[in-house]
Short mmCIF file of the C-alpha atoms (twelve columns), coordinates in Angstrom:
data_MODEL
# 
_entry.id   MODEL 
# 
loop_
_atom_site.group_PDB 
_atom_site.id 
_atom_site.type_symbol 
_atom_site.label_atom_id 
_atom_site.label_alt_id 
_atom_site.label_comp_id 
_atom_site.label_asym_id 
_atom_site.label_seq_id 
_atom_site.Cartn_x 
_atom_site.Cartn_y 
_atom_site.Cartn_z 
_atom_site.pdbx_PDB_model_num 
ATOM 1   C CA . UNK A 1   -0.153  36.014 12.477  1 
ATOM 2   C CA . UNK A 2   -2.506  34.714 9.744   1 
ATOM 3   C CA . UNK A 3   -1.307  31.866 7.591   1 
ATOM 4   C CA . UNK A 4   -1.108  34.025 4.479   1 
ATOM 5   C CA . UNK A 5   1.181   36.429 6.327   1 
ATOM 6   C CA . UNK A 6   3.379   33.519 7.333   1 
ATOM 7   C CA . UNK A 7   3.771   32.444 3.697   1 
ATOM 8   C CA . UNK A 8   4.721   35.971 2.687   1 
ATOM 9   C CA . UNK A 9   7.242   36.237 5.476   1 
ATOM 10  C CA . UNK A 10  8.787   32.847 4.812   1 
ATOM 11  C CA . UNK A 11  9.271   33.587 1.135   1 
ATOM 12  C CA . UNK A 12  11.508  36.533 2.039   1 
ATOM 13  C CA . UNK A 13  13.754  34.711 4.523   1 
ATOM 14  C CA . UNK A 14  17.051  33.325 3.289   1 
ATOM 15  C CA . UNK A 15  19.605  34.065 5.988   1 
ATOM 16  C CA . UNK A 16  20.907  31.515 8.510   1 
ATOM 17  C CA . UNK A 17  19.208  31.363 11.923  1 
ATOM 18  C CA . UNK A 18  16.171  33.470 11.077  1 
ATOM 19  C CA . UNK A 19  13.432  33.322 13.732  1 
ATOM 20  C CA . UNK A 20  9.714   33.145 12.958  1 
ATOM 21  C CA . UNK A 21  6.770   32.880 15.351  1 
ATOM 22  C CA . UNK A 22  3.484   31.338 14.209  1 
ATOM 23  C CA . UNK A 23  0.529   30.182 16.334  1 
ATOM 24  C CA . UNK A 24  2.673   29.733 19.421  1 
ATOM 25  C CA . UNK A 25  5.727   28.155 17.774  1 
ATOM 26  C CA . UNK A 26  9.146   29.761 17.488  1 
ATOM 27  C CA . UNK A 27  10.890  28.347 14.423  1 
ATOM 28  C CA . UNK A 28  14.656  28.573 14.056  1 
ATOM 29  C CA . UNK A 29  15.880  27.373 10.640  1 
ATOM 30  C CA . UNK A 30  19.476  26.711 9.643   1 
ATOM 31  C CA . UNK A 31  18.390  27.387 6.068   1 
ATOM 32  C CA . UNK A 32  15.016  28.257 4.651   1 
ATOM 33  C CA . UNK A 33  13.229  27.724 1.369   1 
ATOM 34  C CA . UNK A 34  9.487   27.954 0.905   1 
ATOM 35  C CA . UNK A 35  7.636   25.101 -0.795  1 
ATOM 36  C CA . UNK A 36  4.120   26.090 -1.854  1 
ATOM 37  C CA . UNK A 37  1.758   23.087 -1.604  1 
ATOM 38  C CA . UNK A 38  -1.668  24.612 -1.186  1 
ATOM 39  C CA . UNK A 39  -3.405  21.802 -3.069  1 
ATOM 40  C CA . UNK A 40  -0.791  19.047 -2.968  1 
ATOM 41  C CA . UNK A 41  0.146   16.213 -0.637  1 
ATOM 42  C CA . UNK A 42  3.705   15.829 0.586   1 
ATOM 43  C CA . UNK A 43  4.936   12.419 1.652   1 
ATOM 44  C CA . UNK A 44  7.997   12.734 3.824   1 
ATOM 45  C CA . UNK A 45  10.014  9.623  3.112   1 
ATOM 46  C CA . UNK A 46  12.704  9.985  5.749   1 
ATOM 47  C CA . UNK A 47  12.246  12.167 8.743   1 
ATOM 48  C CA . UNK A 48  13.594  12.434 12.292  1 
ATOM 49  C CA . UNK A 49  11.948  14.299 15.164  1 
ATOM 50  C CA . UNK A 50  13.464  14.487 18.627  1 
ATOM 51  C CA . UNK A 51  12.179  16.311 21.686  1 
ATOM 52  C CA . UNK A 52  14.362  18.376 23.976  1 
ATOM 53  C CA . UNK A 53  13.925  18.443 27.756  1 
ATOM 54  C CA . UNK A 54  11.721  16.159 29.850  1 
ATOM 55  C CA . UNK A 55  8.261   17.021 28.524  1 
ATOM 56  C CA . UNK A 56  6.011   13.979 28.178  1 
ATOM 57  C CA . UNK A 57  4.215   13.684 24.824  1 
ATOM 58  C CA . UNK A 58  1.922   10.802 23.914  1 
ATOM 59  C CA . UNK A 59  1.780   9.210  20.465  1 
ATOM 60  C CA . UNK A 60  -1.798  10.422 19.989  1 
ATOM 61  C CA . UNK A 61  -0.676  14.022 20.567  1 
ATOM 62  C CA . UNK A 62  2.074   13.615 17.963  1 
ATOM 63  C CA . UNK A 63  -0.382  12.266 15.385  1 
ATOM 64  C CA . UNK A 64  1.578   10.477 12.673  1 
ATOM 65  C CA . UNK A 65  4.946   11.701 13.959  1 
ATOM 66  C CA . UNK A 66  7.250   9.622  16.174  1 
ATOM 67  C CA . UNK A 67  10.267  10.625 18.218  1 
ATOM 68  C CA . UNK A 68  13.920  9.715  17.626  1 
ATOM 69  C CA . UNK A 69  13.349  7.363  14.681  1 
ATOM 70  C CA . UNK A 70  13.440  7.605  10.891  1 
ATOM 71  C CA . UNK A 71  9.852   7.637  9.707   1 
ATOM 72  C CA . UNK A 72  7.594   8.312  6.757   1 
ATOM 73  C CA . UNK A 73  4.631   10.645 7.218   1 
ATOM 74  C CA . UNK A 74  2.021   12.265 4.993   1 
ATOM 75  C CA . UNK A 75  1.379   15.925 5.677   1 
ATOM 76  C CA . UNK A 76  -2.127  16.542 6.973   1 
ATOM 77  C CA . UNK A 77  -2.712  13.038 8.318   1 
ATOM 78  C CA . UNK A 78  -1.891  13.643 11.991  1 
ATOM 79  C CA . UNK A 79  -5.310  14.773 13.290  1 
ATOM 80  C CA . UNK A 80  -3.930  16.555 16.349  1 
ATOM 81  C CA . UNK A 81  -3.072  20.157 17.177  1 
ATOM 82  C CA . UNK A 82  0.599   19.387 17.680  1 
ATOM 83  C CA . UNK A 83  1.008   17.439 14.437  1 
ATOM 84  C CA . UNK A 84  -0.782  20.178 12.491  1 
ATOM 85  C CA . UNK A 85  1.669   22.771 13.746  1 
ATOM 86  C CA . UNK A 86  4.649   20.519 13.010  1 
ATOM 87  C CA . UNK A 87  3.206   20.081 9.502   1 
ATOM 88  C CA . UNK A 88  3.438   23.855 9.093   1 
ATOM 89  C CA . UNK A 89  7.153   23.708 9.761   1 
ATOM 90  C CA . UNK A 90  7.843   20.669 7.589   1 
ATOM 91  C CA . UNK A 91  6.070   22.203 4.582   1 
ATOM 92  C CA . UNK A 92  8.656   25.008 4.636   1 
ATOM 93  C CA . UNK A 93  11.735  22.795 4.900   1 
ATOM 94  C CA . UNK A 94  13.942  21.281 2.223   1 
ATOM 95  C CA . UNK A 95  15.900  18.053 2.067   1 
ATOM 96  C CA . UNK A 96  18.755  17.692 4.590   1 
ATOM 97  C CA . UNK A 97  17.509  20.727 6.491   1 
ATOM 98  C CA . UNK A 98  17.400  20.860 10.273  1 
ATOM 99  C CA . UNK A 99  14.996  22.905 12.340  1 
ATOM 100 C CA . UNK A 100 14.568  23.715 16.030  1 
ATOM 101 C CA . UNK A 101 11.052  24.397 17.359  1 
ATOM 102 C CA . UNK A 102 10.266  26.001 20.688  1 
ATOM 103 C CA . UNK A 103 6.549   25.832 21.475  1 
ATOM 104 C CA . UNK A 104 4.621   28.613 23.102  1 
ATOM 105 C CA . UNK A 105 1.551   26.397 23.348  1 
ATOM 106 C CA . UNK A 106 1.104   23.044 25.064  1 
ATOM 107 C CA . UNK A 107 0.160   19.805 23.299  1 
ATOM 108 C CA . UNK A 108 -3.538  20.782 23.470  1 
ATOM 109 C CA . UNK A 109 -2.934  24.097 21.708  1 
ATOM 110 C CA . UNK A 110 -3.347  26.165 24.878  1 
ATOM 111 C CA . UNK A 111 -1.060  29.192 25.058  1 
ATOM 112 C CA . UNK A 112 1.666   29.051 27.704  1 
ATOM 113 C CA . UNK A 113 2.566   32.169 29.675  1 
ATOM 114 C CA . UNK A 114 5.722   33.870 28.418  1 
ATOM 115 C CA . UNK A 115 6.966   33.693 32.008  1 
ATOM 116 C CA . UNK A 116 6.565   29.923 32.036  1 
ATOM 117 C CA . UNK A 117 7.811   28.793 28.610  1 
ATOM 118 C CA . UNK A 118 10.460  26.522 30.140  1 
ATOM 119 C CA . UNK A 119 8.028   24.340 32.055  1 
ATOM 120 C CA . UNK A 120 7.244   20.720 31.230  1 
ATOM 121 C CA . UNK A 121 4.181   21.586 29.153  1 
ATOM 122 C CA . UNK A 122 6.242   23.549 26.594  1 
ATOM 123 C CA . UNK A 123 7.622   21.030 24.065  1 
ATOM 124 C CA . UNK A 124 10.806  21.751 22.120  1 
ATOM 125 C CA . UNK A 125 11.722  19.769 19.016  1 
ATOM 126 C CA . UNK A 126 14.672  19.176 16.737  1 
ATOM 127 C CA . UNK A 127 13.569  18.157 13.242  1 
ATOM 128 C CA . UNK A 128 15.664  16.774 10.414  1 
ATOM 129 C CA . UNK A 129 14.059  16.370 6.994   1 
ATOM 130 C CA . UNK A 130 16.032  13.720 5.118   1 
ATOM 131 C CA . UNK A 131 13.884  13.494 1.970   1 
ATOM 132 C CA . UNK A 132 10.389  14.059 0.640   1 
ATOM 133 C CA . UNK A 133 8.237   13.364 -2.399  1 
ATOM 134 C CA . UNK A 134 5.236   15.219 -3.744  1 
ATOM 135 C CA . UNK A 135 2.059   13.517 -4.914  1 
ATOM 136 C CA . UNK A 136 -0.055  14.709 -7.811  1 
ATOM 137 C CA . UNK A 137 -1.605  18.136 -7.433  1 
ATOM 138 C CA . UNK A 138 -5.347  18.048 -6.843  1 
ATOM 139 C CA . UNK A 139 -5.911  19.803 -10.168 1 
ATOM 140 C CA . UNK A 140 -4.182  16.870 -11.898 1 
ATOM 141 C CA . UNK A 141 -6.495  14.196 -10.473 1 
ATOM 142 C CA . UNK A 142 -9.193  12.375 -12.404 1 
ATOM 143 C CA . UNK A 143 -12.739 12.257 -11.025 1 
ATOM 144 C CA . UNK A 144 -12.410 8.755  -9.575  1 
ATOM 145 C CA . UNK A 145 -9.122  9.734  -7.897  1 
ATOM 146 C CA . UNK A 146 -10.795 12.761 -6.332  1 
ATOM 147 C CA . UNK A 147 -13.523 10.502 -4.955  1 
ATOM 148 C CA . UNK A 148 -10.956 8.024  -3.628  1 
ATOM 149 C CA . UNK A 149 -9.388  10.839 -1.625  1 
ATOM 150 C CA . UNK A 150 -12.818 12.030 -0.516  1 
ATOM 151 C CA . UNK A 151 -13.709 8.577  0.791   1 
ATOM 152 C CA . UNK A 152 -10.361 8.321  2.576   1 
ATOM 153 C CA . UNK A 153 -11.030 11.556 4.471   1 
ATOM 154 C CA . UNK A 154 -14.647 10.588 5.155   1 
ATOM 155 C CA . UNK A 155 -13.655 7.220  6.631   1 
ATOM 156 C CA . UNK A 156 -10.955 8.854  8.739   1 
ATOM 157 C CA . UNK A 157 -13.520 11.368 9.934   1 
ATOM 158 C CA . UNK A 158 -15.852 8.565  11.029  1 
ATOM 159 C CA . UNK A 159 -13.032 7.012  13.075  1 
ATOM 160 C CA . UNK A 160 -12.218 10.359 14.680  1 
ATOM 161 C CA . UNK A 161 -15.896 10.966 15.494  1 
ATOM 162 C CA . UNK A 162 -16.144 7.550  17.146  1 
ATOM 163 C CA . UNK A 163 -13.037 8.367  19.183  1 
ATOM 164 C CA . UNK A 164 -14.549 11.668 20.339  1 
ATOM 165 C CA . UNK A 165 -12.169 13.854 18.319  1 
ATOM 166 C CA . UNK A 166 -14.925 16.067 16.963  1 
ATOM 167 C CA . UNK A 167 -12.713 18.999 15.965  1 
ATOM 168 C CA . UNK A 168 -10.583 16.974 13.570  1 
ATOM 169 C CA . UNK A 169 -13.530 14.857 12.424  1 
ATOM 170 C CA . UNK A 170 -15.122 18.092 11.172  1 
ATOM 171 C CA . UNK A 171 -11.908 18.952 9.328   1 
ATOM 172 C CA . UNK A 172 -11.848 15.533 7.663   1 
ATOM 173 C CA . UNK A 173 -15.488 15.655 6.571   1 
ATOM 174 C CA . UNK A 174 -14.995 19.140 5.155   1 
ATOM 175 C CA . UNK A 175 -11.913 17.986 3.244   1 
ATOM 176 C CA . UNK A 176 -13.866 15.031 1.871   1 
ATOM 177 C CA . UNK A 177 -16.702 17.305 0.764   1 
ATOM 178 C CA . UNK A 178 -14.231 19.650 -0.935  1 
ATOM 179 C CA . UNK A 179 -12.788 16.790 -2.983  1 
ATOM 180 C CA . UNK A 180 -16.269 15.709 -4.081  1 
ATOM 181 C CA . UNK A 181 -17.213 19.230 -5.154  1 
ATOM 182 C CA . UNK A 182 -14.108 19.369 -7.322  1 
ATOM 183 C CA . UNK A 183 -15.465 16.490 -9.415  1 
ATOM 184 C CA . UNK A 184 -18.149 18.686 -10.984 1 
ATOM 185 C CA . UNK A 185 -15.559 21.384 -11.687 1 
ATOM 186 C CA . UNK A 186 -12.794 19.119 -12.946 1 
ATOM 187 C CA . UNK A 187 -13.712 19.746 -16.571 1 
ATOM 188 C CA . UNK A 188 -13.464 16.075 -17.522 1 
ATOM 189 C CA . UNK A 189 -17.243 15.383 -17.523 1 
ATOM 190 C CA . UNK A 190 -17.297 12.206 -15.393 1 
ATOM 191 C CA . UNK A 191 -19.903 9.514  -16.195 1 
ATOM 192 C CA . UNK A 192 -23.183 9.362  -14.273 1 
ATOM 193 C CA . UNK A 193 -21.978 6.462  -12.110 1 
ATOM 194 C CA . UNK A 194 -19.079 8.582  -10.864 1 
ATOM 195 C CA . UNK A 195 -21.313 11.594 -10.239 1 
ATOM 196 C CA . UNK A 196 -23.788 9.398  -8.339  1 
ATOM 197 C CA . UNK A 197 -20.946 8.040  -6.232  1 
ATOM 198 C CA . UNK A 198 -19.856 11.587 -5.512  1 
ATOM 199 C CA . UNK A 199 -23.359 12.661 -4.488  1 
ATOM 200 C CA . UNK A 200 -23.570 9.690  -2.112  1 
ATOM 201 C CA . UNK A 201 -20.255 10.575 -0.466  1 
ATOM 202 C CA . UNK A 202 -21.207 14.251 -0.246  1 
ATOM 203 C CA . UNK A 203 -24.567 13.413 1.336   1 
ATOM 204 C CA . UNK A 204 -22.804 11.204 3.902   1 
ATOM 205 C CA . UNK A 205 -20.351 14.004 4.679   1 
ATOM 206 C CA . UNK A 206 -23.164 16.523 5.211   1 
ATOM 207 C CA . UNK A 207 -24.959 14.097 7.535   1 
ATOM 208 C CA . UNK A 208 -21.749 13.396 9.433   1 
ATOM 209 C CA . UNK A 209 -21.035 17.104 9.770   1 
ATOM 210 C CA . UNK A 210 -24.551 17.519 11.152  1 
ATOM 211 C CA . UNK A 211 -23.827 14.836 13.734  1 
ATOM 212 C CA . UNK A 212 -20.613 16.638 14.701  1 
ATOM 213 C CA . UNK A 213 -22.384 19.986 15.019  1 
ATOM 214 C CA . UNK A 214 -25.010 18.390 17.257  1 
ATOM 215 C CA . UNK A 215 -22.148 17.402 19.552  1 
ATOM 216 C CA . UNK A 216 -20.885 20.987 19.624  1 
ATOM 217 C CA . UNK A 217 -24.414 22.436 19.980  1 
ATOM 218 C CA . UNK A 218 -24.091 24.443 16.757  1 
ATOM 219 C CA . UNK A 219 -27.709 23.902 15.842  1 
ATOM 220 C CA . UNK A 220 -27.914 26.462 13.035  1 
ATOM 221 C CA . UNK A 221 -25.106 24.609 11.254  1 
ATOM 222 C CA . UNK A 222 -26.879 21.288 11.853  1 
ATOM 223 C CA . UNK A 223 -29.889 22.657 9.994   1 
ATOM 224 C CA . UNK A 224 -27.668 23.834 7.133   1 
ATOM 225 C CA . UNK A 225 -25.865 20.498 6.767   1 
ATOM 226 C CA . UNK A 226 -29.069 18.459 6.955   1 
ATOM 227 C CA . UNK A 227 -30.783 20.693 4.421   1 
ATOM 228 C CA . UNK A 228 -27.842 20.192 2.033   1 
ATOM 229 C CA . UNK A 229 -28.048 16.421 2.571   1 
ATOM 230 C CA . UNK A 230 -31.793 16.405 1.931   1 
ATOM 231 C CA . UNK A 231 -31.281 18.210 -1.362  1 
ATOM 232 C CA . UNK A 232 -29.151 15.247 -2.415  1 
ATOM 233 C CA . UNK A 233 -31.431 12.648 -0.803  1 
ATOM 234 C CA . UNK A 234 -34.937 13.911 0.097   1 
ATOM 235 C CA . UNK A 235 -35.739 10.578 1.789   1 
ATOM 236 C CA . UNK A 236 -32.804 10.629 4.211   1 
ATOM 237 C CA . UNK A 237 -34.232 9.698  7.608   1 
ATOM 238 C CA . UNK A 238 -30.978 10.726 9.290   1 
ATOM 239 C CA . UNK A 239 -31.205 14.132 7.659   1 
ATOM 240 C CA . UNK A 240 -34.811 14.652 8.744   1 
ATOM 241 C CA . UNK A 241 -34.175 13.309 12.240  1 
ATOM 242 C CA . UNK A 242 -31.063 15.382 12.910  1 
ATOM 243 C CA . UNK A 243 -32.613 18.524 11.476  1 
ATOM 244 C CA . UNK A 244 -35.661 17.944 13.675  1 
ATOM 245 C CA . UNK A 245 -33.415 17.695 16.744  1 
ATOM 246 C CA . UNK A 246 -31.644 20.945 15.842  1 
ATOM 247 C CA . UNK A 247 -34.874 22.783 15.087  1 
ATOM 248 C CA . UNK A 248 -36.250 21.661 18.436  1 
ATOM 249 C CA . UNK A 249 -33.218 23.135 20.213  1 
ATOM 250 C CA . UNK A 250 -33.718 26.361 18.263  1 
ATOM 251 C CA . UNK A 251 -37.332 26.578 19.459  1 
ATOM 252 C CA . UNK A 252 -38.751 26.035 15.974  1 
ATOM 253 C CA . UNK A 253 -41.203 23.401 17.167  1 
ATOM 254 C CA . UNK A 254 -43.562 23.202 14.201  1 
ATOM 255 C CA . UNK A 255 -40.699 22.769 11.730  1 
ATOM 256 C CA . UNK A 256 -39.166 20.166 14.026  1 
ATOM 257 C CA . UNK A 257 -42.463 18.287 14.126  1 
ATOM 258 C CA . UNK A 258 -42.819 18.373 10.340  1 
ATOM 259 C CA . UNK A 259 -39.392 16.722 9.923   1 
ATOM 260 C CA . UNK A 260 -40.106 14.160 12.620  1 
ATOM 261 C CA . UNK A 261 -43.457 13.242 11.037  1 
ATOM 262 C CA . UNK A 262 -41.821 12.862 7.621   1 
ATOM 263 C CA . UNK A 263 -39.076 10.685 9.095   1 
ATOM 264 C CA . UNK A 264 -41.653 8.463  10.798  1 
ATOM 265 C CA . UNK A 265 -43.501 8.007  7.507   1 
ATOM 266 C CA . UNK A 266 -40.288 6.676  5.995   1 
ATOM 267 C CA . UNK A 267 -39.385 4.477  8.986   1 
ATOM 268 C CA . UNK A 268 -42.492 3.910  11.146  1 
ATOM 269 C CA . UNK A 269 -40.695 1.642  13.625  1 
ATOM 270 C CA . UNK A 270 -37.617 3.798  14.140  1 
ATOM 271 C CA . UNK A 271 -37.503 4.200  17.936  1 
ATOM 272 C CA . UNK A 272 -35.320 7.308  17.853  1 
ATOM 273 C CA . UNK A 273 -37.718 9.028  15.469  1 
ATOM 274 C CA . UNK A 274 -40.762 8.013  17.554  1 
ATOM 275 C CA . UNK A 275 -39.084 9.391  20.672  1 
ATOM 276 C CA . UNK A 276 -38.205 12.624 18.856  1 
ATOM 277 C CA . UNK A 277 -41.789 13.120 17.703  1 
ATOM 278 C CA . UNK A 278 -43.032 12.519 21.224  1 
ATOM 279 C CA . UNK A 279 -40.587 15.113 22.604  1 
ATOM 280 C CA . UNK A 280 -41.650 17.678 20.024  1 
ATOM 281 C CA . UNK A 281 -45.352 17.134 20.759  1 
ATOM 282 C CA . UNK A 282 -44.742 17.481 24.506  1 
ATOM 283 C CA . UNK A 283 -42.976 20.827 24.020  1 
ATOM 284 C CA . UNK A 284 -45.681 22.078 21.651  1 
ATOM 285 C CA . UNK A 285 -48.344 21.147 24.229  1 
ATOM 286 C CA . UNK A 286 -46.376 22.795 27.038  1 
ATOM 287 C CA . UNK A 287 -45.959 25.979 25.000  1 
ATOM 288 C CA . UNK A 288 -49.684 25.985 24.210  1 
ATOM 289 C CA . UNK A 289 -50.553 25.644 27.897  1 
ATOM 290 C CA . UNK A 290 -48.239 28.529 28.798  1 
ATOM 291 C CA . UNK A 291 -49.941 30.811 26.275  1 
ATOM 292 C CA . UNK A 292 -53.385 29.763 27.522  1 
ATOM 293 C CA . UNK A 293 -52.431 30.695 31.080  1 
ATOM 294 C CA . UNK A 294 -51.094 34.038 29.925  1 
ATOM 295 C CA . UNK A 295 -54.354 34.960 28.201  1 
ATOM 296 C CA . UNK A 296 -56.665 33.593 30.918  1 
ATOM 297 C CA . UNK A 297 -54.730 35.547 33.532  1 
# 
């Protein structure tokens, strides 16, 4: 069921013990009231999550949630599949509400067979929402506040990338970029220093997204992200180098060489760039030799 369909369905539910299924979760609410927060941040001040059965769940899989204790969490800060799905439930709860969740996916988001939903990989939770508060809507933020949020997501994305969590690093960098783009559309005409700061953050996000897409072998997207970064900073060696690597994988050798040559002009002693240029030249020579053999034969 798409997310939009879930919102529509939730808004119509008001009876006790209604059952909803979404992305592998079965939600059973004692009471239900929809809270629309498409562009807001919810800080749950007091919150209790407990797990039923003997399934083993690590803290990293729970993200910012913890079991069997009062806690404070911020929706969207978990950076794991399980926490993201729990977020979906919490966003539809109200104060003093209790909820039971029966998962149809494991902690890695893999669907569990309907014949095996009672095994140890199928977590079940009881959630009690004691209180929550809502931060300012994104449309209410000043330009510098938008950039503060952008930098928060960018820095979190860097940490996730370093930890090998590429999927959620991509989400963070995209969220950061979205906040930066809102600065130019905020209508409050920020000063040049703020716009320059935003362009720097956006360029960094595009470069970081390119690095992520290299990890996932999405080379077309690497080219797109690097090109966007180079629009903001034409002298970005990282942008030229990463685009060259992607173009090489795509078989666009001459374009890859052009970027590598330009990067070497900017940083003549950069070993990674020198190695990249050497690799490109070797493949161009090999391709040339193949064509020569074809025609001589």
